[in-house]
LOLUMRO-136306 format. One record per residue (C-alpha): residue number from 1; residue in one letter; chain; x, y, z. Coordinates in steps of 0.02 Angstrom, whole numbers, plus 50000, padded with zeros to 5 digits. Layout:
// LOLUMRO-136306
<atom NUM; 'A'; 'A'; <X; Y; Z>>
...
// end
This chain:
// LOLUMRO-136306
<atom 1; 'M'; 'A'; <49200; 50183; 49679>>
<atom 2; 'F'; 'A'; <49103; 50244; 49828>>
<atom 3; 'K'; 'A'; <49174; 50414; 49822>>
<atom 4; 'R'; 'A'; <49117; 50427; 49638>>
<atom 5; 'V'; 'A'; <48946; 50377; 49687>>
<atom 6; 'I'; 'A'; <48929; 50510; 49805>>
<atom 7; 'S'; 'A'; <48998; 50629; 49696>>
<atom 8; 'L'; 'A'; <48860; 50579; 49549>>
<atom 9; 'A'; 'A'; <48728; 50599; 49700>>
<atom 10; 'A'; 'A'; <48792; 50761; 49732>>
<atom 11; 'V'; 'A'; <48778; 50817; 49546>>
<atom 12; 'A'; 'A'; <48606; 50748; 49543>>
<atom 13; 'A'; 'A'; <48548; 50844; 49705>>
<atom 14; 'L'; 'A'; <48615; 51009; 49634>>
<atom 15; 'G'; 'A'; <48523; 50982; 49467>>
<atom 16; 'L'; 'A'; <48360; 50959; 49569>>
<atom 17; 'V'; 'A'; <48404; 51134; 49663>>
<atom 18; 'V'; 'A'; <48436; 51217; 49497>>
<atom 19; 'A'; 'A'; <48263; 51148; 49434>>
<atom 20; 'G'; 'A'; <48176; 51199; 49590>>
<atom 21; 'C'; 'A'; <48229; 51386; 49553>>
<atom 22; 'N'; 'A'; <48121; 51382; 49397>>
<atom 23; 'S'; 'A'; <47974; 51313; 49490>>
<atom 24; 'S'; 'A'; <47967; 51168; 49369>>
<atom 25; 'V'; 'A'; <47858; 51013; 49403>>
<atom 26; 'L'; 'A'; <47869; 50940; 49240>>
<atom 27; 'D'; 'A'; <48003; 50827; 49161>>
<atom 28; 'I'; 'A'; <48142; 50939; 49111>>
<atom 29; 'D'; 'A'; <48207; 50817; 48971>>
<atom 30; 'T'; 'A'; <48045; 50804; 48870>>
<atom 31; 'R'; 'A'; <47970; 50983; 48908>>
<atom 32; 'G'; 'A'; <47985; 51038; 48724>>
<atom 33; 'T'; 'A'; <47890; 50888; 48662>>
<atom 34; 'Q'; 'A'; <47760; 50872; 48791>>
<atom 35; 'P'; 'A'; <47598; 50834; 48692>>
<atom 36; 'I'; 'A'; <47438; 50930; 48699>>
<atom 37; 'P'; 'A'; <47336; 50866; 48838>>
<atom 38; 'A'; 'A'; <47198; 50742; 48783>>
<atom 39; 'K'; 'A'; <47071; 50851; 48855>>
<atom 40; 'L'; 'A'; <47110; 51008; 48769>>
<atom 41; 'V'; 'A'; <47126; 50902; 48608>>
<atom 42; 'G'; 'A'; <46944; 50850; 48637>>
<atom 43; 'E'; 'A'; <46903; 51028; 48662>>
<atom 44; 'M'; 'A'; <46971; 51071; 48484>>
<atom 45; 'S'; 'A'; <46880; 50932; 48406>>
<atom 46; 'K'; 'A'; <46713; 50989; 48487>>
<atom 47; 'K'; 'A'; <46760; 51168; 48408>>
<atom 48; 'S'; 'A'; <46799; 51089; 48237>>
<atom 49; 'M'; 'A'; <46974; 51134; 48257>>
<atom 50; 'T'; 'A'; <47137; 51012; 48249>>
<atom 51; 'A'; 'A'; <47311; 51019; 48324>>
<atom 52; 'S'; 'A'; <47380; 51082; 48157>>
<atom 53; 'S'; 'A'; <47251; 51223; 48145>>
<atom 54; 'P'; 'A'; <47319; 51397; 48141>>
<atom 55; 'V'; 'A'; <47327; 51490; 48306>>
<atom 56; 'L'; 'A'; <47326; 51674; 48364>>
<atom 57; 'V'; 'A'; <47369; 51739; 48553>>
<atom 58; 'R'; 'A'; <47292; 51884; 48633>>
<atom 59; 'I'; 'A'; <47369; 51952; 48794>>
<atom 60; 'F'; 'A'; <47282; 52074; 48912>>
<atom 61; 'K'; 'A'; <47377; 52152; 49062>>
<atom 62; 'K'; 'A'; <47255; 52229; 49163>>
<atom 63; 'E'; 'A'; <47147; 52080; 49162>>
<atom 64; 'S'; 'A'; <47316; 51966; 49171>>
<atom 65; 'E'; 'A'; <47244; 51836; 49043>>
<atom 66; 'L'; 'A'; <47314; 51755; 48887>>
<atom 67; 'E'; 'A'; <47195; 51687; 48758>>
<atom 68; 'I'; 'A'; <47233; 51549; 48635>>
<atom 69; 'W'; 'A'; <47122; 51559; 48479>>
<atom 70; 'K'; 'A'; <47121; 51429; 48337>>
<atom 71; 'R'; 'A'; <47054; 51432; 48169>>
<atom 72; 'D'; 'A'; <46897; 51324; 48140>>
<atom 73; 'K'; 'A'; <46817; 51244; 47993>>
<atom 74; 'S'; 'A'; <46727; 51410; 47961>>
<atom 75; 'G'; 'A'; <46894; 51489; 47924>>
<atom 76; 'R'; 'A'; <46880; 51606; 48057>>
<atom 77; 'F'; 'A'; <46954; 51603; 48234>>
<atom 78; 'A'; 'A'; <46865; 51546; 48386>>
<atom 79; 'L'; 'A'; <46931; 51554; 48562>>
<atom 80; 'L'; 'A'; <47006; 51385; 48629>>
<atom 81; 'K'; 'A'; <47055; 51431; 48803>>
<atom 82; 'A'; 'A'; <47102; 51579; 48919>>
<atom 83; 'Y'; 'A'; <47251; 51570; 49049>>
<atom 84; 'P'; 'A'; <47292; 51665; 49193>>
<atom 85; 'I'; 'A'; <47448; 51758; 49197>>
<atom 86; 'C'; 'A'; <47550; 51727; 49349>>
<atom 87; 'R'; 'A'; <47650; 51878; 49336>>
<atom 88; 'W'; 'A'; <47693; 52033; 49217>>
<atom 89; 'S'; 'A'; <47800; 52186; 49270>>
<atom 90; 'G'; 'A'; <47813; 52370; 49248>>
<atom 91; 'Q'; 'A'; <47649; 52476; 49209>>
<atom 92; 'L'; 'A'; <47528; 52487; 49085>>
<atom 93; 'G'; 'A'; <47595; 52562; 48916>>
<atom 94; 'P'; 'A'; <47714; 52506; 48784>>
<atom 95; 'K'; 'A'; <47892; 52451; 48829>>
<atom 96; 'K'; 'A'; <48023; 52576; 48767>>
<atom 97; 'K'; 'A'; <48191; 52537; 48841>>
<atom 98; 'I'; 'A'; <48296; 52409; 48927>>
<atom 99; 'G'; 'A'; <48271; 52415; 49115>>
<atom 100; 'D'; 'A'; <48102; 52493; 49113>>
<atom 101; 'R'; 'A'; <48023; 52333; 49170>>
<atom 102; 'H'; 'A'; <47875; 52353; 49050>>
<atom 103; 'T'; 'A'; <47796; 52205; 48963>>
<atom 104; 'P'; 'A'; <47772; 52244; 48774>>
<atom 105; 'E'; 'A'; <47604; 52303; 48697>>
<atom 106; 'G'; 'A'; <47583; 52286; 48524>>
<atom 107; 'F'; 'A'; <47572; 52161; 48368>>
<atom 108; 'Y'; 'A'; <47712; 52025; 48352>>
<atom 109; 'Q'; 'A'; <47738; 51877; 48237>>
<atom 110; 'I'; 'A'; <47811; 51726; 48310>>
<atom 111; 'N'; 'A'; <47905; 51594; 48202>>
<atom 112; 'A'; 'A'; <47960; 51421; 48248>>
<atom 113; 'G'; 'A'; <48140; 51493; 48271>>
<atom 114; 'M'; 'A'; <48079; 51592; 48414>>
<atom 115; 'L'; 'A'; <48015; 51456; 48518>>
<atom 116; 'N'; 'A'; <48133; 51401; 48655>>
<atom 117; 'P'; 'A'; <48120; 51217; 48729>>
<atom 118; 'K'; 'A'; <48262; 51232; 48841>>
<atom 119; 'S'; 'A'; <48229; 51401; 48915>>
<atom 120; 'Q'; 'A'; <48289; 51455; 49097>>
<atom 121; 'Y'; 'A'; <48094; 51462; 49134>>
<atom 122; 'Y'; 'A'; <48049; 51287; 49080>>
<atom 123; 'V'; 'A'; <47988; 51322; 48897>>
<atom 124; 'S'; 'A'; <47964; 51491; 48808>>
<atom 125; 'F'; 'A'; <47931; 51593; 48654>>
<atom 126; 'N'; 'A'; <48006; 51762; 48608>>
<atom 127; 'L'; 'A'; <47893; 51908; 48561>>
<atom 128; 'G'; 'A'; <48013; 51975; 48455>>
<atom 129; 'F'; 'A'; <48023; 52146; 48543>>
<atom 130; 'P'; 'A'; <48062; 52272; 48465>>
<atom 131; 'N'; 'A'; <47973; 52242; 48307>>
<atom 132; 'R'; 'A'; <48005; 52353; 48158>>
<atom 133; 'L'; 'A'; <47893; 52494; 48218>>
<atom 134; 'E'; 'A'; <47963; 52487; 48387>>
<atom 135; 'R'; 'A'; <48150; 52488; 48326>>
<atom 136; 'A'; 'A'; <48102; 52639; 48216>>
<atom 137; 'H'; 'A'; <48055; 52731; 48374>>
<atom 138; 'G'; 'A'; <48216; 52697; 48446>>
<atom 139; 'Y'; 'A'; <48143; 52574; 48578>>
<atom 140; 'T'; 'A'; <48267; 52449; 48653>>
<atom 141; 'G'; 'A'; <48253; 52273; 48737>>
<atom 142; 'E'; 'A'; <48293; 52086; 48701>>
<atom 143; 'A'; 'A'; <48229; 51924; 48760>>
<atom 144; 'L'; 'A'; <48053; 51977; 48802>>
<atom 145; 'M'; 'A'; <47968; 51819; 48825>>
<atom 146; 'V'; 'A'; <47806; 51723; 48868>>
<atom 147; 'H'; 'A'; <47870; 51589; 48993>>
<atom 148; 'G'; 'A'; <47856; 51489; 49137>>
<atom 149; 'A'; 'A'; <47883; 51505; 49322>>
<atom 150; 'C'; 'A'; <47801; 51653; 49405>>
<atom 151; 'S'; 'A'; <47930; 51792; 49398>>
<atom 152; 'S'; 'A'; <47937; 51935; 49278>>
<atom 153; 'S'; 'A'; <48054; 52072; 49228>>
<atom 154; 'G'; 'A'; <47985; 52135; 49059>>
<atom 155; 'C'; 'A'; <47902; 51952; 49016>>
<atom 156; 'Y'; 'A'; <47727; 51874; 49044>>
<atom 157; 'A'; 'A'; <47756; 51725; 49168>>
<atom 158; 'M'; 'A'; <47628; 51590; 49155>>
<atom 159; 'T'; 'A'; <47694; 51444; 49269>>
<atom 160; 'D'; 'A'; <47775; 51297; 49203>>
<atom 161; 'E'; 'A'; <47611; 51194; 49174>>
<atom 162; 'G'; 'A'; <47533; 51331; 49103>>
<atom 163; 'I'; 'A'; <47674; 51379; 48972>>
<atom 164; 'S'; 'A'; <47693; 51188; 48932>>
<atom 165; 'E'; 'A'; <47510; 51173; 48870>>
<atom 166; 'I'; 'A'; <47521; 51354; 48778>>
<atom 167; 'Y'; 'A'; <47693; 51294; 48707>>
<atom 168; 'A'; 'A'; <47626; 51136; 48649>>
<atom 169; 'V'; 'A'; <47472; 51216; 48557>>
<atom 170; 'V'; 'A'; <47572; 51341; 48463>>
<atom 171; 'R'; 'A'; <47714; 51224; 48420>>
<atom 172; 'D'; 'A'; <47598; 51099; 48349>>
<atom 173; 'A'; 'A'; <47512; 51238; 48243>>
<atom 174; 'L'; 'A'; <47675; 51295; 48167>>
<atom 175; 'K'; 'A'; <47719; 51117; 48133>>
<atom 176; 'G'; 'A'; <47558; 51098; 48043>>
<atom 177; 'G'; 'A'; <47607; 51226; 47908>>
<atom 178; 'Q'; 'A'; <47579; 51397; 47989>>
<atom 179; 'Q'; 'A'; <47719; 51503; 47948>>
<atom 180; 'S'; 'A'; <47703; 51623; 48102>>
<atom 181; 'F'; 'A'; <47565; 51667; 48229>>
<atom 182; 'Q'; 'A'; <47515; 51834; 48291>>
<atom 183; 'V'; 'A'; <47513; 51894; 48455>>
<atom 184; 'Q'; 'A'; <47414; 52047; 48503>>
<atom 185; 'A'; 'A'; <47469; 52105; 48668>>
<atom 186; 'Y'; 'A'; <47356; 52250; 48752>>
<atom 187; 'P'; 'A'; <47352; 52351; 48904>>
<atom 188; 'F'; 'A'; <47172; 52304; 48935>>
<atom 189; 'R'; 'A'; <47022; 52240; 48840>>
<atom 190; 'M'; 'A'; <47005; 52375; 48720>>
<atom 191; 'T'; 'A'; <46816; 52424; 48753>>
<atom 192; 'S'; 'A'; <46744; 52579; 48734>>
<atom 193; 'Q'; 'A'; <46712; 52598; 48939>>
<atom 194; 'N'; 'A'; <46906; 52560; 48960>>
<atom 195; 'M'; 'A'; <46958; 52683; 48823>>
<atom 196; 'A'; 'A'; <46841; 52819; 48904>>
<atom 197; 'A'; 'A'; <46922; 52782; 49074>>
<atom 198; 'Y'; 'A'; <47098; 52796; 49016>>
<atom 199; 'R'; 'A'; <47057; 52955; 48906>>
<atom 200; 'N'; 'A'; <47182; 53067; 49001>>
<atom 201; 'D'; 'A'; <47331; 52931; 48997>>
<atom 202; 'P'; 'A'; <47480; 52988; 48893>>
<atom 203; 'N'; 'A'; <47469; 52824; 48804>>
<atom 204; 'Y'; 'A'; <47290; 52864; 48750>>
<atom 205; 'A'; 'A'; <47346; 52883; 48557>>
<atom 206; 'F'; 'A'; <47442; 52730; 48548>>
<atom 207; 'W'; 'A'; <47305; 52638; 48633>>
<atom 208; 'S'; 'A'; <47187; 52708; 48507>>
<atom 209; 'D'; 'A'; <47300; 52634; 48361>>
<atom 210; 'L'; 'A'; <47297; 52465; 48450>>
<atom 211; 'K'; 'A'; <47120; 52472; 48466>>
<atom 212; 'R'; 'A'; <47086; 52475; 48276>>
<atom 213; 'G'; 'A'; <47165; 52301; 48258>>
<atom 214; 'Y'; 'A'; <47062; 52239; 48415>>
<atom 215; 'D'; 'A'; <46916; 52298; 48336>>
<atom 216; 'I'; 'A'; <46943; 52223; 48165>>
<atom 217; 'F'; 'A'; <46978; 52048; 48249>>
<atom 218; 'E'; 'A'; <46828; 52069; 48364>>
<atom 219; 'T'; 'A'; <46722; 52103; 48209>>
<atom 220; 'T'; 'A'; <46780; 51979; 48094>>
<atom 221; 'R'; 'A'; <46874; 51848; 48187>>
<atom 222; 'L'; 'A'; <47001; 51862; 48052>>
<atom 223; 'E'; 'A'; <47193; 51916; 48090>>
<atom 224; 'P'; 'A'; <47217; 52082; 48048>>
<atom 225; 'K'; 'A'; <47346; 52117; 47930>>
<atom 226; 'V'; 'A'; <47479; 52237; 48010>>
<atom 227; 'S'; 'A'; <47583; 52367; 47923>>
<atom 228; 'Y'; 'A'; <47660; 52535; 47973>>
<atom 229; 'C'; 'A'; <47679; 52712; 47928>>
<atom 230; 'E'; 'A'; <47698; 52886; 47996>>
<atom 231; 'G'; 'A'; <47763; 52796; 48147>>
<atom 232; 'R'; 'A'; <47613; 52712; 48186>>
<atom 233; 'Y'; 'A'; <47514; 52534; 48169>>
<atom 234; 'M'; 'A'; <47402; 52514; 48024>>
<atom 235; 'F'; 'A'; <47279; 52380; 47986>>
<atom 236; 'N'; 'A'; <47205; 52298; 47830>>
<atom 237; 'R'; 'A'; <47288; 52448; 47714>>
<atom 238; 'P'; 'A'; <47249; 52379; 47533>>
<atom 239; 'E'; 'A'; <47408; 52472; 47467>>
<atom 240; 'F'; 'A'; <47517; 52361; 47589>>
<atom 241; 'D'; 'A'; <47444; 52187; 47550>>
<atom 242; 'G'; 'A'; <47587; 52082; 47535>>
<atom 243; 'A'; 'A'; <47712; 52206; 47595>>
<atom 244; 'T'; 'A'; <47736; 52353; 47706>>
<atom 245; 'P'; 'A'; <47841; 52510; 47684>>
<atom 246; 'A'; 'A'; <48027; 52490; 47707>>
<atom 247; 'D'; 'A'; <48022; 52641; 47823>>
<atom 248; 'P'; 'A'; <47895; 52631; 47964>>
<atom 249; 'M'; 'A'; <47910; 52811; 47993>>
<atom 250; 'A'; 'A'; <47872; 52864; 47804>>
<atom 251; 'A'; 'A'; <47709; 52960; 47769>>
<atom 252; 'C'; 'A'; <47555; 52856; 47726>>
<atom 253; 'A'; 'A'; <47491; 52846; 47535>>
<atom 254; 'P'; 'A'; <47333; 52938; 47519>>
<atom 255; 'T'; 'A'; <47189; 52825; 47487>>
<atom 256; 'D'; 'A'; <46995; 52839; 47506>>
<atom 257; 'S'; 'A'; <46978; 52652; 47564>>
<atom 258; 'P'; 'A'; <46865; 52646; 47711>>
<atom 259; 'A'; 'A'; <46997; 52515; 47784>>
<atom 260; 'V'; 'A'; <47122; 52657; 47799>>
<atom 261; 'A'; 'A'; <46990; 52768; 47900>>
<atom 262; 'M'; 'A'; <46987; 52625; 48020>>
<atom 263; 'S'; 'A'; <47166; 52640; 48062>>
<atom 264; 'F'; 'A'; <47159; 52811; 48134>>
<atom 265; 'P'; 'A'; <47133; 52869; 48301>>
<atom 266; 'A'; 'A'; <46943; 52893; 48360>>
<atom 267; 'A'; 'A'; <46903; 53056; 48442>>
<atom 268; 'K'; 'A'; <46895; 53048; 48629>>
<atom 269; 'P'; 'A'; <46732; 53033; 48704>>
<atom 270; 'D'; 'A'; <46619; 53202; 48702>>
<atom 271; 'A'; 'A'; <46486; 53266; 48815>>
<atom 272; 'G'; 'A'; <46348; 53174; 48721>>
<atom 273; 'D'; 'A'; <46440; 53000; 48730>>
<atom 274; 'T'; 'A'; <46371; 52895; 48879>>
<atom 275; 'T'; 'A'; <46550; 52843; 48914>>
<atom 276; 'A'; 'A'; <46596; 53016; 48948>>
<atom 277; 'S'; 'A'; <46523; 53012; 49122>>
<atom 278; 'I'; 'A'; <46644; 52860; 49160>>
<atom 279; 'P'; 'A'; <46772; 52942; 49279>>
<atom 280; 'P'; 'A'; <46964; 52941; 49222>>
<atom 281; 'V'; 'A'; <47085; 52827; 49295>>
<atom 282; 'R'; 'A'; <47209; 52912; 49392>>
<atom 283; 'A'; 'A'; <47372; 52928; 49314>>
<atom 284; 'N'; 'A'; <47518; 52829; 49364>>
<atom 285; 'A'; 'A'; <47399; 52711; 49482>>
<atom 286; 'Y'; 'A'; <47507; 52560; 49430>>
<atom 287; 'V'; 'A'; <47666; 52531; 49539>>
<atom 288; 'D'; 'A'; <47741; 52362; 49467>>
<atom 289; 'G'; 'A'; <47637; 52254; 49362>>
<atom 290; 'G'; 'A'; <47512; 52133; 49425>>
<atom 291; 'M'; 'A'; <47452; 51947; 49421>>
<atom 292; 'H'; 'A'; <47278; 51868; 49391>>
<atom 293; 'P'; 'A'; <47166; 51863; 49544>>
<atom 294; 'S'; 'A'; <47181; 51668; 49563>>
<atom 295; 'F'; 'A'; <47360; 51683; 49598>>
<atom 296; 'R'; 'A'; <47344; 51844; 49702>>
<atom 297; 'S'; 'A'; <47224; 51749; 49819>>
<atom 298; 'M'; 'A'; <47349; 51592; 49834>>
<atom 299; 'L'; 'A'; <47495; 51720; 49867>>
<atom 300; 'K'; 'A'; <47402; 51813; 50009>>
<atom 301; 'R'; 'A'; <47348; 51645; 50079>>
<atom 302; 'G'; 'A'; <47518; 51547; 50086>>
<atom 303; 'G'; 'A'; <47643; 51664; 50028>>
<atom 304; 'E'; 'A'; <47775; 51642; 49896>>
<atom 305; 'K'; 'A'; <47813; 51454; 49946>>
<atom 306; 'A'; 'A'; <47626; 51407; 49918>>
<atom 307; 'L'; 'A'; <47633; 51499; 49745>>
<atom 308; 'A'; 'A'; <47791; 51402; 49706>>
<atom 309; 'R'; 'A'; <47711; 51234; 49744>>
<atom 310; 'R'; 'A'; <47551; 51268; 49670>>
<atom 311; 'T'; 'A'; <47589; 51283; 49474>>
<atom 312; 'S'; 'A'; <47436; 51176; 49404>>
<atom 313; 'L'; 'A'; <47320; 51245; 49269>>
<atom 314; 'R'; 'A'; <47175; 51342; 49320>>
<atom 315; 'S'; 'A'; <47001; 51371; 49240>>
<atom 316; 'V'; 'A'; <46975; 51557; 49208>>
<atom 317; 'P'; 'A'; <46814; 51640; 49158>>
<atom 318; 'I'; 'A'; <46827; 51754; 49009>>
<atom 319; 'S'; 'A'; <46819; 51931; 49069>>
<atom 320; 'R'; 'A'; <46658; 52017; 49034>>
<atom 321; 'P'; 'A'; <46698; 52155; 48910>>
<atom 322; 'D'; 'A'; <46599; 52283; 48997>>
<atom 323; 'A'; 'A'; <46630; 52238; 49176>>
<atom 324; 'A'; 'A'; <46665; 52369; 49303>>
<atom 325; 'L'; 'A'; <46841; 52435; 49300>>
<atom 326; 'A'; 'A'; <46935; 52354; 49450>>
<atom 327; 'D'; 'A'; <47068; 52434; 49552>>
<atom 328; 'P'; 'A'; <47251; 52384; 49483>>
<atom 329; 'Y'; 'A'; <47346; 52232; 49565>>
<atom 330; 'V'; 'A'; <47490; 52325; 49643>>
<atom 331; 'E'; 'A'; <47644; 52230; 49706>>
// end
């Protein structure tokens, strides 16, 4: 009997060690059912939202921030909260193949089946990379997640407590009747200043396409309707309402709709544009991903052990859209 007790204790100790590998500070058994914190529910109430109101997520690599938006009583989306990203890997630009370490950029739809309450990294949701457009381009990859911990190999790592709160918000929105929620993943905030700074980047045309969706949301606070043709993202195309072409590489149908004009890349800044004076960002300046400054400071002060111990949520100011461009966070 004594040996059996020792054996059970050893198993329990091993379980703690394994849990520690995930930097988890929350109850593993109830991780998928953790309620939305009362303070955040109170914020929803102040902003005329409910736990079941539809949700939308925006991710910005360079700023290392994830935003949760919810629909309020006006029928439009309003910002609920911004979270610091603890770690993302790769470089700015779309993920194209397994092993490139890039985190995805693009538009994704997440349904309840893509939520994982028993993730290796506390809880997570799958971005669904590659989407139909990315598959048409031959891009490869799998299990690209938004998850806990602070380690990334193509994923967005939020820490355990951070993802616990995010997971609870999106889970309750899906339970409330939303069929799927949109994730908009960007290289940076798609301002004219940032676009001008990256005008010489090989991804400029792709980012110009993403900016169309970004601008629609910024202007209307409504979820842009995503479709594909000619191997590119298109938004709010009237002829695709309710359906998208079977072949994302097929030619776009001709139309004179103003909504269609918005879906094509803008011209690069010319000499008469005030953004033309912004110096271009040096190509290949990013070595391997980055993290939010709050975590960067913590890492410098106490090393990786301090980062592993401190996984609590942090208040993050919303990035100023026209703030001066900062140097990249390089590992």
